[in-house]
PAZAPA-4460 file (N, C-alpha, C; in steps of 0.05 Angstrom, whole numbers, plus 32768, in hexadecimal, padded with zeros to 4 digits):
% residues 252
    n_x    n_y    n_z   ca_x   ca_y   ca_z    c_x    c_y    c_z   seq   type   mol
   80E0   8142   7FA7   80BC   8137   7F9D   80B6   811D   7FA7     1      X     A
   80A4   8115   7FAD   8099   80F8   7FB9   8098   80EA   7FA3     2      X     A
   80A6   80D3   7F9B   80B7   80C2   7F91   809B   80BA   7F7F     3      X     A
   807F   80AD   7F8F   8069   80AB   7F87   805D   80BD   7F73     4      X     A
   8067   80E0   7F7E   8060   80F6   7F61   8065   80E8   7F46     5      X     A
   8078   80DD   7F41   8089   80DE   7F28   807F   80C2   7F1A     6      X     A
   8076   80AC   7F25   806B   8097   7F1E   8050   808B   7F1B     7      X     A
   8035   80AF   7F24   801E   80A0   7F2E   8013   8098   7F17     8      X     A
   8014   8098   7EFD   800B   8098   7EDE   801C   807D   7EE0     9      X     A
   802D   8074   7EE1   8038   8051   7EDD   802A   8049   7EF2    10      X     A
   8027   804D   7F10   801F   803E   7F1E   800A   803E   7F1F    11      X     A
   7FF4   804A   7F10   7FDE   8039   7F05   7FDC   802B   7EF1    12      X     A
   7FE0   802E   7EE1   7FE1   8019   7EC6   7FEF   8001   7ED2    13      X     A
   8008   7FFD   7EE6   800D   7FE6   7EE7   8000   7FD2   7F00    14      X     A
   7FEF   7FE6   7F18   7FE0   7FD4   7F21   7FBA   7FD4   7F1C    15      X     A
   7FAF   7FE5   7F0C   7F9D   7FED   7EFD   7F87   7FD4   7EF3    16      X     A
   7F96   7FB8   7EFD   7F80   7FA7   7F00   7F86   7F96   7F16    17      X     A
   7F99   7F97   7F27   7F90   7F86   7F3A   7F83   7F91   7F4A    18      X     A
   7F6E   7F7D   7F53   7F59   7F7D   7F67   7F5B   7F68   7F7B    19      X     A
   7F6E   7F5A   7F7C   7F6C   7F3B   7F92   7F65   7F47   7FB4    20      X     A
   7F69   7F5E   7FB4   7F67   7F5F   7FCD   7F4D   7F70   7FD6    21      X     A
   7F41   7F79   7FC3   7F21   7F86   7FC6   7F19   7F79   7FCF    22      X     A
   7F0B   7F5A   7FD3   7EF6   7F56   7FE3   7EFC   7F54   7FF7    23      X     A
   7F1A   7F49   8007   7F22   7F44   802B   7F1F   7F68   8033    24      X     A
   7F18   7F81   8025   7F19   7F93   802C   7EF7   7F9F   8038    25      X     A
   7EE6   7F8E   8014   7ED1   7F99   801B   7EC4   7F8E   8034    26      X     A
   7ED1   7F71   8037   7EC1   7F60   8050   7EC2   7F69   8065    27      X     A
   7EDB   7F68   8069   7EDD   7F76   8085   7ED5   7F96   8089    28      X     A
   7ED1   7FA1   8074   7EC3   7FBF   807A   7EA0   7FBA   807D    29      X     A
   7E9C   7FA8   8076   7E81   7F9D   807B   7E7D   7F91   8097    30      X     A
   7E89   7F89   80A1   7E90   7F81   80C2   7E92   7F9E   80D4    31      X     A
   7EAE   7FA9   80CB   7EB5   7FC5   80D6   7E9B   7FD1   80DB    32      X     A
   7E97   7FD7   80C3   7E85   7FF0   80BE   7E8A   8013   80BB    33      X     A
   7E8B   8022   80B0   7E95   803B   80AD   7E99   8051   80C3    34      X     A
   7EB4   8062   80C1   7EB9   8069   80B2   7ED9   8054   80A5    35      X     A
   7EDA   8055   808D   7EFC   804E   808C   7F13   805D   808A    36      X     A
   7F25   8058   808D   7F39   8064   808D   7F4C   8057   8070    37      X     A
   7F60   8052   8067   7F71   804D   8052   7F93   8061   8055    38      X     A
   7FA0   805B   805C   7FBB   8062   8062   7FCB   8061   8047    39      X     A
   7FE1   806F   803A   7FEF   8067   8022   7FD0   805A   8009    40      X     A
   7FC3   806C   8008   7FAE   8067   7FF3   7FB6   8064   7FD8    41      X     A
   7FC4   8074   7FCE   7FCD   807B   7FB6   7FC1   8086   7FA3    42      X     A
   7FB3   807B   7F90   7FA4   8081   7F80   7F84   807B   7F7B    43      X     A
   7F82   806D   7F90   7F67   805E   7F9C   7F5B   804B   7F8E    44      X     A
   7F67   8037   7F8C   7F66   8022   7F80   7F58   800E   7F93    45      X     A
   7F59   8014   7FB3   7F3F   800B   7FC6   7F2D   801D   7FD2    46      X     A
   7F31   8036   7FC6   7F14   8045   7FD2   7F02   8047   7FC2    47      X     A
   7F0C   8042   7FA5   7EEC   8044   7F9D   7EE4   802C   7F99    48      X     A
   7EE8   8012   7FA4   7ED4   7FFF   7FA4   7ECE   8007   7FB5    49      X     A
   7ED3   8003   7FCF   7EC0   800B   7FE9   7EB8   802D   7FE7    50      X     A
   7EB7   803C   7FDB   7EA1   8053   7FE1   7E8A   8050   7FCD    51      X     A
   7E98   803B   7FB9   7E76   802B   7FA6   7E66   801D   7FB9    52      X     A
   7E7C   8010   7FCE   7E66   7FFE   7FE3   7E58   800E   7FF7    53      X     A
   7E5A   8025   7FEE   7E4F   803B   8003   7E59   8045   8025    54      X     A
   7E74   803C   8025   7E8D   804A   8038   7E93   805B   803A    55      X     A
   7E8D   8070   8058   7E9D   8087   8056   7EB7   8084   805E    56      X     A
   7EC9   808C   804C   7EEA   807E   804C   7EF6   80A4   804E    57      X     A
   7F11   8095   804F   7F2B   80B2   804E   7F3C   80A3   8046    58      X     A
   7F4D   80AA   8036   7F67   80A2   802C   7F7E   80AE   802D    59      X     A
   7F93   80B5   8037   7FA5   80B8   8040   7FB9   80B6   802F    60      X     A
   7FCD   80C4   8023   7FEB   80C0   8015   8002   80D1   801C    61      X     A
   800E   80D4   800D   8027   80EE   800D   8025   80F9   7FF9    62      X     A
   8027   80E0   7FDC   801C   80F5   7FC0   8009   8107   7FBE    63      X     A
   800F   8119   7FAD   8000   812F   7FA9   7FF0   811B   7F88    64      X     A
   8004   8112   7F7B   7FF9   810D   7F66   7FE3   80F7   7F5E    65      X     A
   7FED   80E6   7F7B   7FDD   80D3   7F7A   7FC1   80D8   7F8A    66      X     A
   7FC1   80EA   7F96   7FAA   80EF   7FA3   7F9B   80FA   7F91    67      X     A
   7FA5   810B   7F79   7F96   8115   7F64   7F88   8106   7F4F    68      X     A
   7F99   80EF   7F4B   7F9A   80D4   7F39   7F80   80CF   7F44    69      X     A
   7F79   80C8   7F60   7F65   80C5   7F78   7F49   80CE   7F74    70      X     A
   7F4D   80ED   7F73   7F3B   80FD   7F77   7F2E   80FC   7F59    71      X     A
   7F3A   80F6   7F44   7F2B   80FC   7F26   7F1C   80DF   7F27    72      X     A
   7F2A   80D0   7F2D   7F18   80AF   7F2E   7EFE   80B4   7F3E    73      X     A
   7F05   80BA   7F51   7EE8   80B9   7F6C   7ED1   80CA   7F5C    74      X     A
   7EE1   80E2   7F59   7ECD   80F2   7F44   7EC6   80EB   7F2F    75      X     A
   7ED0   80D5   7F1E   7EBE   80C3   7F0B   7EA7   80BC   7F09    76      X     A
   7EBA   80AE   7F21   7E9A   8090   7F2B   7E7F   809F   7F3A    77      X     A
   7E84   80B5   7F45   7E79   80C2   7F4B   7E74   80C2   7F69    78      X     A
   7E87   80B5   7F76   7E83   80A8   7F99   7E96   80C9   7FA3    79      X     A
   7EAA   80D7   7F9C   7EB5   80E8   7FA9   7EAE   80F5   7FC2    80      X     A
   7E97   80F8   7FC3   7E82   80FC   7FD7   7E87   80E7   7FEB    81      X     A
   7E91   80DD   7FF7   7E93   80C2   8001   7EB2   80C2   800D    82      X     A
   7EC9   80D3   7FF9   7ED5   80D3   8005   7EE8   80E9   8006    83      X     A
   7F06   80E5   801D   7F12   80EF   8024   7F2E   80F6   801D    84      X     A
   7F34   8101   8014   7F59   8100   800E   7F64   810E   8022    85      X     A
   7F78   8108   8029   7F89   811C   8031   7FA8   8113   8032    86      X     A
   7FBE   8120   802E   7FD4   812A   802E   7FE3   8126   8045    87      X     A
   7FE0   8115   805B   7FF2   8114   8065   8004   80FB   806B    88      X     A
   8025   80FC   807E   8028   80EA   807E   8023   80DC   8096    89      X     A
   8021   80BA   8088   8010   80A8   80A4   8016   80AA   80BD    90      X     A
   8034   80B1   80C3   8049   80B1   80DC   803B   80CA   80E9    91      X     A
   8035   80DD   80E1   8020   80F0   80EA   8007   80F9   80ED    92      X     A
   7FF3   80ED   80E8   7FD6   80EB   80DC   7FD1   80FC   80F4    93      X     A
   7FBE   8116   80E4   7FA2   811E   80F6   7F93   812D   80E5    94      X     A
   7F8B   8115   80EE   7F63   8116   80E3   7F4E   8118   80F1    95      X     A
   7F56   811E   8107   7F41   812C   8111   7F1E   811A   811C    96      X     A
   7F29   80FE   8112   7F13   80EA   810E   7F1C   80CA   8119    97      X     A
   7F0B   80BF   811F   7F08   809E   811E   7F05   8091   8115    98      X     A
   7F0A   8075   810C   7F0C   8067   80FC   7EED   8051   8103    99      X     A
   7EF1   803C   80F3   7EE5   801B   8101   7EF8   800C   80F6   100      X     A
   7F04   8018   80E2   7F19   8005   80CD   7F28   8011   80BA   101      X     A
   7F44   800A   80BF   7F62   8016   80B3   7F6C   8000   80A2   102      X     A
   7F7A   8005   8093   7F88   7FF7   8086   7F9C   8005   8076   103      X     A
   7FBA   7FF5   8074   7FC9   7FF8   8064   7FD3   7FDF   804B   104      X     A
   7FD1   7FE7   802B   7FCA   7FD3   8021   7FEC   7FCA   800B   105      X     A
   7FE3   7FB8   8000   7FF8   7FB0   7FF4   8012   7FB8   7FFA   106      X     A
   8015   7FAE   8010   8034   7FAE   8019   8042   7FCF   801C   107      X     A
   8038   7FE9   8021   8039   8002   8018   804D   8013   803E   108      X     A
   803E   7FFB   8054   8044   7FF8   8064   806C   7FF9   8062   109      X     A
   8076   7FEA   805B   808E   7FE0   8058   80AB   7FFE   8048   110      X     A
   809A   800D   8045   80A5   8023   8036   80B8   8031   8052   111      X     A
   80A5   802E   8067   80B5   803E   807D   80C8   8025   8090   112      X     A
   80E1   8033   808A   80FA   8019   809A   810A   8020   80A9   113      X     A
   80FA   802C   80B5   810C   8033   80D2   80F2   8025   80E7   114      X     A
   80F8   8015   8102   80F0   801A   811A   80DB   8035   811E   115      X     A
   80E0   8049   8127   80DB   8064   812A   80C5   806C   811E   116      X     A
   80CA   8069   8104   80AB   8072   80E7   80A6   8059   80EC   117      X     A
   80A9   8047   80EB   808F   802C   80F2   807B   802C   8111   118      X     A
   8087   8034   811F   8086   803D   8140   8068   8053   813A   119      X     A
   8077   806A   8134   8069   8082   8129   804F   807C   811C   120      X     A
   8054   8070   810A   8037   8068   80F7   802B   8055   80FE   121      X     A
   8028   8041   810A   801B   8031   811F   8005   8047   8133   122      X     A
   8015   8047   8142   800C   805A   815D   7FF6   807C   814E   123      X     A
   7FF6   807F   8130   7FED   8093   812C   7FD0   8090   8121   124      X     A
   7FD9   8069   8113   7FC1   805F   8111   7FB5   8058   8126   125      X     A
   7FBD   8056   813F   7FA3   804B   8152   7F9C   805B   8156   126      X     A
   7FA4   8077   8160   7FA0   8092   816E   7F80   8094   8159   127      X     A
   7F84   808B   8145   7F6B   8097   812A   7F5B   807E   8127   128      X     A
   7F56   806C   8139   7F47   8050   813C   7F38   804C   815B   129      X     A
   7F1F   8042   8151   7F0D   8045   8164   7F15   8026   8178   130      X     A
   7F12   8030   8190   7F17   8015   81A0   7F09   7FFB   8186   131      X     A
   7F16   7FEC   8189   7F10   7FC6   8185   7F06   7FD1   8167   132      X     A
   7F0F   7FE6   8159   7F0F   7FEA   813D   7F2D   7FDA   8131   133      X     A
   7F26   7FD3   8115   7F3A   7FBE   8103   7F48   7FD6   80F8   134      X     A
   7F67   7FC3   80F9   7F79   7FD1   80EF   7F85   7FB6   80E1   135      X     A
   7F8D   7FB9   80C3   7F8F   7FA1   80B3   7FA4   7FAE   809F   136      X     A
   7FBE   7F9F   80A9   7FD1   7FA9   8094   7FE3   7F93   8083   137      X     A
   7FE5   7F93   806B   7FEE   7F82   8059   800C   7F83   804F   138      X     A
   8017   7F74   8053   803B   7F73   8054   803C   7F5B   803C   139      X     A
   8050   7F68   8027   8057   7F54   800A   806A   7F40   8022   140      X     A
   8070   7F2B   8016   8078   7F12   8027   8096   7F04   8012   141      X     A
   8081   7EF5   7FF8   808E   7EE9   7FEB   809D   7EFD   7FDA   142      X     A
   8098   7F01   7FCD   80A1   7F1E   7FBA   80BA   7F2A   7FC8   143      X     A
   80B8   7F32   7FD8   80CD   7F4B   7FE9   80E1   7F33   7FEC   144      X     A
   80DE   7F1B   7FEC   80F0   7F00   8000   8106   7F03   7FE9   145      X     A
   80EB   7EFA   7FCF   8105   7EF1   7FB4   8112   7F0B   7FA9   146      X     A
   8107   7F22   7FAB   811E   7F3A   7FA4   8134   7F3B   7FB6   147      X     A
   8135   7F35   7FD1   814A   7F33   7FE1   8160   7F1A   7FD4   148      X     A
   8150   7F03   7FD5   8165   7EEF   7FBE   8178   7EFD   7FAB   149      X     A
   815E   7F15   7FA0   816F   7F18   7F7B   8175   7F2A   7F7D   150      X     A
   8188   7F39   7F99   8191   7F53   7F91   81B0   7F58   7F81   151      X     A
   81AB   7F74   7F79   81BF   7F78   7F6A   81A8   7F6E   7F4C   152      X     A
   8198   7F66   7F41   8196   7F60   7F29   8181   7F70   7F25   153      X     A
   8173   7F69   7F03   8162   7F75   7EF9   8143   7F6B   7EF5   154      X     A
   813A   7F7F   7F04   8123   7F65   7EFB   8103   7F70   7EF3   155      X     A
   80F7   7F5D   7EDF   80E4   7F70   7ECE   80CD   7F61   7ED8   156      X     A
   80BA   7F7E   7EE1   80A5   7F76   7EED   8089   7F70   7ED9   157      X     A
   8091   7F7E   7EC2   8079   7F7A   7EAC   807C   7F9B   7E97   158      X     A
   8066   7F94   7E8B   805E   7FAB   7E75   804A   7FB8   7E6E   159      X     A
   8040   7FC5   7E6B   8020   7FD0   7E70   801B   7FE1   7E51   160      X     A
   8004   7FEC   7E4B   8006   7FF6   7E33   7FFD   8015   7E4D   161      X     A
   8006   802D   7E44   7FF0   803C   7E4C   7FE2   804B   7E41   162      X     A
   7FCB   8066   7E49   7FB6   806F   7E42   7FC7   807E   7E20   163      X     A
   7FDC   8089   7E1C   7FE4   8097   7E0A   7FEC   807E   7DF5   164      X     A
   7FE9   8063   7DF7   7FF7   804F   7DE8   8008   8052   7DE8   165      X     A
   8023   8053   7DF6   8038   804F   7DFC   8036   8034   7E14   166      X     A
   805C   8030   7E0D   8054   8010   7E19   8063   8018   7E38   167      X     A
   8056   800C   7E52   8070   8015   7E65   807D   7FF8   7E76   168      X     A
   8092   7FF7   7E77   809D   7FE0   7E7D   80AA   7FE5   7E97   169      X     A
   80A7   7FE1   7EA7   80B9   7FE4   7EC4   80CB   7FCD   7ED2   170      X     A
   80E0   7FD2   7ED7   80FB   7FCF   7EE1   80FA   7FCB   7EF4   171      X     A
   8106   7FB9   7F01   8113   7FC3   7F2A   8124   7FB9   7F2A   172      X     A
   8138   7FB7   7F49   8152   7FB8   7F42   814F   7FAF   7F67   173      X     A
   8158   7F9C   7F70   8155   7F9A   7F89   8176   7FA3   7F99   174      X     A
   817A   7FB5   7FAE   8190   7FB1   7FBA   818E   7FA0   7FD8   175      X     A
   8197   7F8C   7FDF   8193   7F95   8003   81A6   7FA2   8014   176      X     A
   819A   7FA6   8027   81AD   7FC0   8033   81BA   7FAB   804A   177      X     A
   81DA   7FBD   804B   81E8   7FA9   805A   81EA   7FAB   807D   178      X     A
   81E2   7FBF   8079   81D7   7FC9   80A0   81B9   7FCA   80B2   179      X     A
   81A5   7FC5   809F   8186   7FCA   80A2   8177   7FAF   8093   180      X     A
   815A   7FA6   809E   8155   7F9B   8090   8140   7F9E   807D   181      X     A
   814F   7FB0   8066   813C   7FBA   804F   8148   7FB5   8035   182      X     A
   8136   7FB9   8021   8148   7FB5   8002   813A   7FD2   7FF6   183      X     A
   8157   7FDE   7FE9   8154   7FF5   7FD2   8142   7FEC   7FC4   184      X     A
   8136   7FF8   7FBA   812C   7FF2   7FA2   8133   800D   7F83   185      X     A
   813C   8001   7F72   813E   8015   7F62   8129   8013   7F4B   186      X     A
   8117   8023   7F3D   8104   8018   7F2C   8107   802A   7F10   187      X     A
   8105   8015   7F01   810A   8026   7EE4   80EB   8027   7ECE   188      X     A
   80E6   8039   7EC8   80D1   8033   7EB7   80D4   804D   7EAC   189      X     A
   80D1   8032   7E8E   80D4   8036   7E74   80C2   8039   7E63   190      X     A
   80BC   8051   7E4E   80A0   805C   7E45   80B0   805A   7E2C   191      X     A
   80A4   804B   7E1B   80A7   8043   7DF8   809F   8043   7DE9   192      X     A
   809A   804B   7DCC   8089   803F   7DB9   80A1   8037   7DA0   193      X     A
   808B   802B   7D98   80A3   8020   7D76   80A7   8040   7D6C   194      X     A
   80C9   803D   7D66   80D5   8057   7D51   80E3   8068   7D62   195      X     A
   80D3   806B   7D7B   80DA   8087   7D94   80F1   8079   7DA1   196      X     A
   80FC   8097   7DB7   8114   808E   7DCC   8100   807E   7DE2   197      X     A
   810C   8079   7DF0   8102   806D   7E07   8104   8077   7E18   198      X     A
   80E9   807E   7E29   80EB   809F   7E42   80F6   8094   7E59   199      X     A
   8105   8090   7E6E   8105   8080   7E79   8109   8096   7EA3   200      X     A
   80F6   8088   7EA9   80F2   8095   7ECB   8100   807E   7EDC   201      X     A
   8111   8091   7EF9   8122   8085   7F02   811B   808A   7F20   202      X     A
   8110   807B   7F36   8107   8081   7F4A   810B   8066   7F61   203      X     A
   8119   8072   7F75   8120   805E   7F84   810B   8060   7FAE   204      X     A
   8107   804A   7FA9   80F8   804A   7FC9   810A   8032   7FD8   205      X     A
   8100   8026   7FEC   8107   801D   800B   80F0   800A   800D   206      X     A
   80FA   7FED   800F   80E3   7FD9   8017   80F1   7FCF   802C   207      X     A
   80E3   7FCE   8056   80E3   7FC1   805F   80E5   7FA7   8066   208      X     A
   80F0   7F8A   806B   80F0   7F71   806B   80E5   7F69   8087   209      X     A
   80CA   7F6C   8086   80BD   7F69   80A3   80BF   7F51   80A7   210      X     A
   80C9   7F3F   80BC   80C1   7F2C   80C6   80A4   7F28   80DD   211      X     A
   8097   7F13   80D2   8076   7F0B   80EB   807C   7F14   8104   212      X     A
   808E   7F0F   811A   8093   7F18   8136   8098   7F2D   812D   213      X     A
   80AB   7F32   812C   80B3   7F56   8120   809A   7F67   8127   214      X     A
   8086   7F5D   8112   806E   7F6B   810B   8061   7F74   811A   215      X     A
   805F   7F53   8129   8044   7F57   813F   8048   7F69   8158   216      X     A
   806B   7F5F   8161   806E   7F73   816F   8061   7F8F   816E   217      X     A
   8073   7F9A   815E   8067   7FBD   8154   804B   7FB6   8154   218      X     A
   8048   7FB2   814D   801D   7FB0   8150   8017   7FAD   8165   219      X     A
   8021   7F9E   817C   8011   7F95   819B   801F   7FB1   81A0   220      X     A
   803C   7FC4   819F   803E   7FD4   81B4   803E   7FE3   81A3   221      X     A
   8029   7FE7   818E   800C   8008   818A   7FFC   8002   8196   222      X     A
   7FF5   7FED   81A5   7FCF   7FF3   81AD   7FC5   7FDF   819F   223      X     A
   7FCF   7FCC   818D   7FC2   7FB5   8170   7FBC   7F94   8187   224      X     A
   7FA8   7F89   8182   7FAE   7F72   8184   7FAD   7F64   8171   225      X     A
   7FBB   7F4D   816B   7FCB   7F3F   814A   7FA8   7F29   8152   226      X     A
   7F97   7F35   8145   7F85   7F18   814B   7F89   7F03   8135   227      X     A
   7F9C   7F0A   8125   7F99   7EEF   8109   7FB2   7EFF   80F2   228      X     A
   7FC0   7EF0   80EB   7FD3   7EF5   80DB   7FD5   7ED6   80B9   229      X     A
   7FCA   7EEE   80A7   7FBF   7ED3   8083   7FD9   7ED7   807C   230      X     A
   7FDC   7EC5   8069   7FE6   7EC3   8056   7FEB   7ECD   803C   231      X     A
   7FCB   7ED2   8039   7FBE   7ED4   8017   7FA3   7EE8   801C   232      X     A
   7FA0   7EF4   8006   7F85   7EF8   800B   7F6D   7EF2   8007   233      X     A
   7F71   7ED6   7FFF   7F5D   7EC1   800A   7F56   7EC3   802F   234      X     A
   7F6E   7EC1   8038   7F72   7EC5   8057   7F77   7EA0   805A   235      X     A
   7F84   7E9F   804D   7F9B   7E7E   8051   7FAE   7E8F   806A   236      X     A
   7FB7   7E6F   806E   7FC5   7E71   8088   7FE4   7E7D   8089   237      X     A
   7FE7   7E97   8095   8011   7E93   8093   8021   7E89   8095   238      X     A
   802D   7E82   807A   804A   7E76   807E   8061   7E82   8076   239      X     A
   806F   7E7E   8076   8096   7E88   8069   8090   7E91   8057   240      X     A
   807F   7E7D   8047   8089   7E81   8027   806E   7E92   8019   241      X     A
   805E   7E92   802E   8043   7E9D   8023   8041   7EB6   801C   242      X     A
   8039   7EC2   8005   8033   7EDE   7FEC   8038   7EF8   8008   243      X     A
   801E   7EF1   8011   8022   7F0E   8025   801F   7F00   803B   244      X     A
   801C   7F1F   8053   8024   7F14   8075   8009   7F2C   8074   245      X     A
   7FF7   7F22   8076   7FDC   7F41   8080   7FD4   7F32   80A4   246      X     A
   7FD5   7F48   80B6   7FD5   7F4F   80C8   7FB6   7F57   80D3   247      X     A
   7FAC   7F47   80DC   7F8A   7F47   80E2   7F87   7F5A   8105   248      X     A
   7F7D   7F74   8113   7F89   7F7E   8125   7F77   7F8F   8135   249      X     A
   7F74   7F87   8147   7F5D   7F99   8153   7F63   7FAD   8163   250      X     A
   7F62   7FCC   8172   7F62   7FD7   817E   7F5C   7FD9   8190   251      X     A
   7F74   7FDA   81A4   7F73   7FCB   81C5   7F5A   7FEE   81C7   252      X     A
***
């Protein structure tokens, strides 16, 4: 089973209020025009505001449960007709059309932890972009560097109230690889309410630790020209300790 199928409802609870990057994608969508392509779209957090802004958008994800949640939300908002939801791996895209803007948001690209997988995904994305189209790649920076330093410890990510009134607490334990430049993250999702036993869901994910020059080289090799690298969603300059590493590229 896809690990995100197991935690789809938890993911929504954790990210429901996160909207710091929405204006960035709306602004680039306005500059690029449609159609738009989001890889690793999850449950539609960004699909919704872009569809509400009248853009035609395709969302791709490997998780059935995430896509089901996206479909339900888009349907309830009355914008499903502007969206195409596709269950595919970004390494082997077969969408049958070209896009003017494509993006991978919120660090999802780093779940590809081998150079081969990264190269395959970038090549597939480039093949689906019109020449001159824009590709945006958002990589977590300060958070993963902090986790790397905290290897072997358990970190509290937050506690939220779920739809049924129970509480959800997310802990994560990072472990640095001794042979490769990535973290293995063990996630503990605890559902609990007063007087009842805790229900725990455990999921393991991996996160590659990108360096700027390494990512720039991968993008250039895949046929993208790196125009800018920003360190936050307000498009501030990238520095070593910036919260994000956001690549704005053009398909050559």
